[in-house]
N, C-alpha and C positions, 0 to 999 in steps of 0.2 A: 225487451225481450218478452215474447209471448210465452205463456205457460200452457202446456198441453193438458187439457182436461181429460181425465180418464172416464171411460164410460162405466156407469154403475153395473155391477154384475148381478145377474138374477140368481136368486136362490133356487136350487134344484129341489123340486118337491118329489115326494115318494109317489104321488098319484101320476105325475108326469112321466116318471120312469116306468110305471106299470103300463101306461097307455103306449109308450114307445115299445116296450117288450111285446105287448099284445099285437101291435101292428107288425112288428118284425116276425112274430110267430105266424101270423096269418099270411104274410107275404111268402114265408118259407113253404107253407102248406100249398098255397096257390102255385108257386113255382114247381114244387115237386109233382103236383097233380098235372100240371101242364106238360112236364117232362115225361111222365108216365103215359099220358094220352098221345103225345107225339111219337113215342117209341113203339107204342102198340098199334099205331095207325097203319093200315095196309092200303096199298094203292088199289083203288076200286076200278077206275076206268083206264088202267094202263094195259093196253092191248099188247103192244110189242115194246119191250124195253130197249131194243136196238133202234127203234124209230127216234127216240129222244137223243140218243148218241149220234145218230146220222144227221139229225137236224142241227145239233151243236157243231158237228164237223162241217156241215155246209155253211153255217154262219161264220165260223172261224176262217174257212178258206175264202169266203166272199170278202171278209175284212182284209185278208192278206192280198187278195186280188186288187182291192181298192188302193191299198198302200203301194202296190207295184205300179198301178196306173198313175198315181201321183208322182212316183219317181220317174216313170217314163216321160211324163210331161215336163218335169223339171230338167231332165236330161236333154230333151229337145230344145228347151229354152237356153240351156247352157251352150249347146252346140251352135245355135243361132247367134248368140252373143259373141262367142269366140270367133266365128267367121267374120263378124262385123269388125271386131277389134284386132284380128290377126294374132290372137294369143294361143300359142300351141299347148300350153299347160292347161288352160281352161277347156280347150277342145278335147284333150285327152280325158279330162275329168268328166266332160259332157258325155263322151262316148261310153265311159265306164258306167256312169249313172244310167244312161239310156239302156245299155245291155243288162245291167243289174235289175232295172225295172221290168224288162221283158222276162227275165228269169223268175222274178218274184211274182209277176202278174200271172204267169202261166205255170206256177209251181204245181198246182193240182193236176193239170193236164200232163205235165212231165212225170209226176209220180204215178199217174194212172197208166201211162205208156210203159214205164219201167215195170210195174207190177203186172 
């Protein structure tokens, strides 16, 4: 049976503790200074705050449109496979996926027409 050897423990010196405290103190000061600088920073080149929100909205709706197009394509594939195999359940799922993809792909246009 093998004996497990214990690692020798290092003695903690007072000087090592002082260095660690100084590093921690310095990092606290740097963190506090960074937080103050970030909180007092004002947007210099921000012309229109609504432009950023509009850009984000356009990005989100384009991502939703891409997901809708993927579902639309998957629905077409399901309909084609169901016509080949004469499976009524798969055909129903294909049409549901197809029409759901249309609704998701044109969600922004539908919301614009309602508003």
